[in-house]
PyMOL CGO cylinders between C-alpha atoms (Angstrom):
from pymol import cmd
from pymol.cgo import CYLINDER

trace = [
    CYLINDER, 76.27, 156.91, -20.88, 75.90, 155.67, -17.33, 0.3, 1, 1, 1, 1, 1, 1,
    CYLINDER, 75.90, 155.67, -17.33, 78.62, 155.24, -14.70, 0.3, 1, 1, 1, 1, 1, 1,
    CYLINDER, 78.62, 155.24, -14.70, 78.32, 152.74, -11.87, 0.3, 1, 1, 1, 1, 1, 1,
    CYLINDER, 78.32, 152.74, -11.87, 80.92, 152.75, -9.08, 0.3, 1, 1, 1, 1, 1, 1,
    CYLINDER, 80.92, 152.75, -9.08, 81.24, 150.95, -5.79, 0.3, 1, 1, 1, 1, 1, 1,
    CYLINDER, 81.24, 150.95, -5.79, 83.23, 148.42, -3.85, 0.3, 1, 1, 1, 1, 1, 1,
    CYLINDER, 83.23, 148.42, -3.85, 84.29, 145.06, -5.17, 0.3, 1, 1, 1, 1, 1, 1,
    CYLINDER, 84.29, 145.06, -5.17, 81.46, 142.48, -5.40, 0.3, 1, 1, 1, 1, 1, 1,
    CYLINDER, 81.46, 142.48, -5.40, 78.68, 144.95, -4.57, 0.3, 1, 1, 1, 1, 1, 1,
    CYLINDER, 78.68, 144.95, -4.57, 76.35, 143.99, -7.45, 0.3, 1, 1, 1, 1, 1, 1,
    CYLINDER, 76.35, 143.99, -7.45, 77.45, 146.59, -10.00, 0.3, 1, 1, 1, 1, 1, 1,
    CYLINDER, 77.45, 146.59, -10.00, 77.44, 144.26, -13.00, 0.3, 1, 1, 1, 1, 1, 1,
    CYLINDER, 77.44, 144.26, -13.00, 74.16, 142.58, -12.08, 0.3, 1, 1, 1, 1, 1, 1,
    CYLINDER, 74.16, 142.58, -12.08, 72.50, 145.98, -11.78, 0.3, 1, 1, 1, 1, 1, 1,
    CYLINDER, 72.50, 145.98, -11.78, 73.99, 147.21, -15.06, 0.3, 1, 1, 1, 1, 1, 1,
    CYLINDER, 73.99, 147.21, -15.06, 72.83, 144.09, -16.89, 0.3, 1, 1, 1, 1, 1, 1,
    CYLINDER, 72.83, 144.09, -16.89, 69.30, 144.47, -15.53, 0.3, 1, 1, 1, 1, 1, 1,
    CYLINDER, 69.30, 144.47, -15.53, 69.09, 148.09, -16.72, 0.3, 1, 1, 1, 1, 1, 1,
    CYLINDER, 69.09, 148.09, -16.72, 70.79, 147.76, -20.10, 0.3, 1, 1, 1, 1, 1, 1,
    CYLINDER, 70.79, 147.76, -20.10, 68.99, 145.52, -22.58, 0.3, 1, 1, 1, 1, 1, 1,
    CYLINDER, 68.99, 145.52, -22.58, 71.72, 146.01, -25.19, 0.3, 1, 1, 1, 1, 1, 1,
    CYLINDER, 71.72, 146.01, -25.19, 74.33, 144.70, -22.72, 0.3, 1, 1, 1, 1, 1, 1,
    CYLINDER, 74.33, 144.70, -22.72, 76.60, 147.55, -23.75, 0.3, 1, 1, 1, 1, 1, 1,
    CYLINDER, 76.60, 147.55, -23.75, 78.71, 147.29, -20.62, 0.3, 1, 1, 1, 1, 1, 1,
    CYLINDER, 78.71, 147.29, -20.62, 82.34, 148.22, -20.03, 0.3, 1, 1, 1, 1, 1, 1,
    CYLINDER, 82.34, 148.22, -20.03, 83.03, 146.26, -16.86, 0.3, 1, 1, 1, 1, 1, 1,
    CYLINDER, 83.03, 146.26, -16.86, 86.08, 146.71, -14.62, 0.3, 1, 1, 1, 1, 1, 1,
    CYLINDER, 86.08, 146.71, -14.62, 87.22, 150.07, -15.99, 0.3, 1, 1, 1, 1, 1, 1,
    CYLINDER, 87.22, 150.07, -15.99, 89.74, 150.26, -13.14, 0.3, 1, 1, 1, 1, 1, 1,
    CYLINDER, 89.74, 150.26, -13.14, 91.50, 147.14, -14.48, 0.3, 1, 1, 1, 1, 1, 1,
    CYLINDER, 91.50, 147.14, -14.48, 91.59, 148.65, -17.98, 0.3, 1, 1, 1, 1, 1, 1,
    CYLINDER, 91.59, 148.65, -17.98, 93.54, 151.60, -16.56, 0.3, 1, 1, 1, 1, 1, 1,
    CYLINDER, 93.54, 151.60, -16.56, 95.91, 149.29, -14.68, 0.3, 1, 1, 1, 1, 1, 1,
    CYLINDER, 95.91, 149.29, -14.68, 96.53, 147.18, -17.80, 0.3, 1, 1, 1, 1, 1, 1,
    CYLINDER, 96.53, 147.18, -17.80, 97.27, 150.23, -19.95, 0.3, 1, 1, 1, 1, 1, 1,
    CYLINDER, 97.27, 150.23, -19.95, 99.70, 151.62, -17.37, 0.3, 1, 1, 1, 1, 1, 1,
    CYLINDER, 99.70, 151.62, -17.37, 101.48, 148.24, -17.24, 0.3, 1, 1, 1, 1, 1, 1,
    CYLINDER, 101.48, 148.24, -17.24, 101.81, 148.41, -21.04, 0.3, 1, 1, 1, 1, 1, 1,
    CYLINDER, 101.81, 148.41, -21.04, 103.65, 151.72, -20.63, 0.3, 1, 1, 1, 1, 1, 1,
    CYLINDER, 103.65, 151.72, -20.63, 100.83, 153.95, -21.89, 0.3, 1, 1, 1, 1, 1, 1,
    CYLINDER, 100.83, 153.95, -21.89, 100.85, 157.54, -20.69, 0.3, 1, 1, 1, 1, 1, 1,
    CYLINDER, 100.85, 157.54, -20.69, 97.89, 159.03, -18.82, 0.3, 1, 1, 1, 1, 1, 1,
    CYLINDER, 97.89, 159.03, -18.82, 97.13, 161.12, -21.93, 0.3, 1, 1, 1, 1, 1, 1,
    CYLINDER, 97.13, 161.12, -21.93, 97.04, 158.00, -24.13, 0.3, 1, 1, 1, 1, 1, 1,
    CYLINDER, 97.04, 158.00, -24.13, 94.76, 156.22, -21.67, 0.3, 1, 1, 1, 1, 1, 1,
    CYLINDER, 94.76, 156.22, -21.67, 92.50, 159.28, -21.48, 0.3, 1, 1, 1, 1, 1, 1,
    CYLINDER, 92.50, 159.28, -21.48, 92.31, 159.43, -25.30, 0.3, 1, 1, 1, 1, 1, 1,
    CYLINDER, 92.31, 159.43, -25.30, 91.50, 155.72, -25.58, 0.3, 1, 1, 1, 1, 1, 1,
    CYLINDER, 91.50, 155.72, -25.58, 88.85, 156.05, -22.87, 0.3, 1, 1, 1, 1, 1, 1,
    CYLINDER, 88.85, 156.05, -22.87, 87.22, 159.03, -24.59, 0.3, 1, 1, 1, 1, 1, 1,
    CYLINDER, 87.22, 159.03, -24.59, 87.33, 157.28, -27.97, 0.3, 1, 1, 1, 1, 1, 1,
    CYLINDER, 87.33, 157.28, -27.97, 85.56, 154.24, -26.57, 0.3, 1, 1, 1, 1, 1, 1,
    CYLINDER, 85.56, 154.24, -26.57, 82.94, 156.33, -24.76, 0.3, 1, 1, 1, 1, 1, 1,
    CYLINDER, 82.94, 156.33, -24.76, 82.30, 158.65, -27.70, 0.3, 1, 1, 1, 1, 1, 1,
    CYLINDER, 82.30, 158.65, -27.70, 81.86, 155.67, -30.04, 0.3, 1, 1, 1, 1, 1, 1,
    CYLINDER, 81.86, 155.67, -30.04, 79.11, 154.27, -27.85, 0.3, 1, 1, 1, 1, 1, 1,
    CYLINDER, 79.11, 154.27, -27.85, 76.72, 156.76, -26.23, 0.3, 1, 1, 1, 1, 1, 1,
    CYLINDER, 76.72, 156.76, -26.23, 74.64, 153.91, -24.67, 0.3, 1, 1, 1, 1, 1, 1,
    CYLINDER, 74.64, 153.91, -24.67, 77.62, 152.52, -22.77, 0.3, 1, 1, 1, 1, 1, 1,
    CYLINDER, 77.62, 152.52, -22.77, 77.45, 151.61, -19.09, 0.3, 1, 1, 1, 1, 1, 1,
    CYLINDER, 77.45, 151.61, -19.09, 80.86, 152.00, -17.44, 0.3, 1, 1, 1, 1, 1, 1,
    CYLINDER, 80.86, 152.00, -17.44, 81.49, 149.99, -14.27, 0.3, 1, 1, 1, 1, 1, 1,
    CYLINDER, 81.49, 149.99, -14.27, 84.43, 150.55, -11.93, 0.3, 1, 1, 1, 1, 1, 1,
    CYLINDER, 84.43, 150.55, -11.93, 85.49, 149.61, -8.46, 0.3, 1, 1, 1, 1, 1, 1,
    CYLINDER, 85.49, 149.61, -8.46, 85.92, 152.50, -6.05, 0.3, 1, 1, 1, 1, 1, 1,
    CYLINDER, 85.92, 152.50, -6.05, 89.64, 152.79, -5.33, 0.3, 1, 1, 1, 1, 1, 1,
    CYLINDER, 89.64, 152.79, -5.33, 89.85, 155.97, -3.27, 0.3, 1, 1, 1, 1, 1, 1,
    CYLINDER, 89.85, 155.97, -3.27, 88.33, 154.85, 0.02, 0.3, 1, 1, 1, 1, 1, 1,
    CYLINDER, 88.33, 154.85, 0.02, 91.10, 152.65, 1.37, 0.3, 1, 1, 1, 1, 1, 1,
    CYLINDER, 91.10, 152.65, 1.37, 94.59, 153.05, 2.70, 0.3, 1, 1, 1, 1, 1, 1,
    CYLINDER, 94.59, 153.05, 2.70, 96.92, 155.07, 0.48, 0.3, 1, 1, 1, 1, 1, 1,
    CYLINDER, 96.92, 155.07, 0.48, 99.27, 152.60, -1.25, 0.3, 1, 1, 1, 1, 1, 1,
    CYLINDER, 99.27, 152.60, -1.25, 102.96, 152.65, -0.35, 0.3, 1, 1, 1, 1, 1, 1,
    CYLINDER, 102.96, 152.65, -0.35, 104.24, 152.11, -3.90, 0.3, 1, 1, 1, 1, 1, 1,
    CYLINDER, 104.24, 152.11, -3.90, 104.31, 155.15, -6.20, 0.3, 1, 1, 1, 1, 1, 1,
    CYLINDER, 104.31, 155.15, -6.20, 103.03, 153.09, -9.13, 0.3, 1, 1, 1, 1, 1, 1,
    CYLINDER, 103.03, 153.09, -9.13, 99.98, 152.04, -7.13, 0.3, 1, 1, 1, 1, 1, 1,
    CYLINDER, 99.98, 152.04, -7.13, 99.30, 155.62, -6.01, 0.3, 1, 1, 1, 1, 1, 1,
    CYLINDER, 99.30, 155.62, -6.01, 99.65, 156.85, -9.62, 0.3, 1, 1, 1, 1, 1, 1,
    CYLINDER, 99.65, 156.85, -9.62, 97.24, 154.14, -10.83, 0.3, 1, 1, 1, 1, 1, 1,
    CYLINDER, 97.24, 154.14, -10.83, 94.69, 155.01, -8.16, 0.3, 1, 1, 1, 1, 1, 1,
    CYLINDER, 94.69, 155.01, -8.16, 94.94, 158.73, -8.85, 0.3, 1, 1, 1, 1, 1, 1,
    CYLINDER, 94.94, 158.73, -8.85, 94.64, 158.36, -12.63, 0.3, 1, 1, 1, 1, 1, 1,
    CYLINDER, 94.64, 158.36, -12.63, 91.66, 156.04, -12.29, 0.3, 1, 1, 1, 1, 1, 1,
    CYLINDER, 91.66, 156.04, -12.29, 89.94, 158.50, -9.96, 0.3, 1, 1, 1, 1, 1, 1,
    CYLINDER, 89.94, 158.50, -9.96, 90.58, 161.45, -12.26, 0.3, 1, 1, 1, 1, 1, 1,
    CYLINDER, 90.58, 161.45, -12.26, 89.30, 159.54, -15.30, 0.3, 1, 1, 1, 1, 1, 1,
    CYLINDER, 89.30, 159.54, -15.30, 86.19, 158.49, -13.38, 0.3, 1, 1, 1, 1, 1, 1,
    CYLINDER, 86.19, 158.49, -13.38, 85.56, 162.14, -12.48, 0.3, 1, 1, 1, 1, 1, 1,
    CYLINDER, 85.56, 162.14, -12.48, 85.72, 163.03, -16.17, 0.3, 1, 1, 1, 1, 1, 1,
    CYLINDER, 85.72, 163.03, -16.17, 83.42, 160.14, -17.08, 0.3, 1, 1, 1, 1, 1, 1,
    CYLINDER, 83.42, 160.14, -17.08, 80.96, 161.17, -14.33, 0.3, 1, 1, 1, 1, 1, 1,
    CYLINDER, 80.96, 161.17, -14.33, 80.91, 164.71, -15.68, 0.3, 1, 1, 1, 1, 1, 1,
    CYLINDER, 80.91, 164.71, -15.68, 79.85, 163.43, -19.13, 0.3, 1, 1, 1, 1, 1, 1,
    CYLINDER, 79.85, 163.43, -19.13, 77.48, 160.73, -17.86, 0.3, 1, 1, 1, 1, 1, 1,
    CYLINDER, 77.48, 160.73, -17.86, 73.72, 161.08, -17.96, 0.3, 1, 1, 1, 1, 1, 1,
    CYLINDER, 73.72, 161.08, -17.96, 73.52, 159.22, -14.65, 0.3, 1, 1, 1, 1, 1, 1,
    CYLINDER, 73.52, 159.22, -14.65, 75.96, 158.04, -11.99, 0.3, 1, 1, 1, 1, 1, 1,
    CYLINDER, 75.96, 158.04, -11.99, 75.14, 155.29, -9.50, 0.3, 1, 1, 1, 1, 1, 1,
    CYLINDER, 75.14, 155.29, -9.50, 76.98, 154.17, -6.39, 0.3, 1, 1, 1, 1, 1, 1,
    CYLINDER, 76.98, 154.17, -6.39, 76.38, 150.55, -5.40, 0.3, 1, 1, 1, 1, 1, 1,
    CYLINDER, 76.38, 150.55, -5.40, 76.52, 149.30, -1.83, 0.3, 1, 1, 1, 1, 1, 1,
    CYLINDER, 76.52, 149.30, -1.83, 75.31, 145.83, -0.80, 0.3, 1, 1, 1, 1, 1, 1,
    CYLINDER, 75.31, 145.83, -0.80, 73.50, 145.48, -4.13, 0.3, 1, 1, 1, 1, 1, 1,
    CYLINDER, 73.50, 145.48, -4.13, 71.55, 148.70, -3.59, 0.3, 1, 1, 1, 1, 1, 1,
    CYLINDER, 71.55, 148.70, -3.59, 71.97, 151.38, -6.25, 0.3, 1, 1, 1, 1, 1, 1,
    CYLINDER, 71.97, 151.38, -6.25, 71.97, 154.99, -5.17, 0.3, 1, 1, 1, 1, 1, 1,
    CYLINDER, 71.97, 154.99, -5.17, 71.68, 157.56, -7.94, 0.3, 1, 1, 1, 1, 1, 1,
    CYLINDER, 71.68, 157.56, -7.94, 74.10, 160.40, -7.21, 0.3, 1, 1, 1, 1, 1, 1,
    CYLINDER, 74.10, 160.40, -7.21, 73.71, 162.20, -10.53, 0.3, 1, 1, 1, 1, 1, 1,
]
cmd.load_cgo(trace, "trace")
């Protein structure tokens, strides 16, 4: 599995598609977390669903926007979403074979 993170519209998907012939891409992981929270899922349920999806597909490329570099949100729900997404991305990065950070369309391998 590969993880690609970076700011919005930084070329993450284009890079993932160019490196993954099978097109096994889970794009916008951060929005998956937000959707599951809005459905009332607990962090544990979201973690379990994330792990199930990753374990079922070892060739997966996970793409997510970086959420932790901006202003801390005022609303508790937004802070909780940002924190959960960050923690899940840390767990994904730990399991990943490679982790890339994208800036201006330039990939930088950080793991």
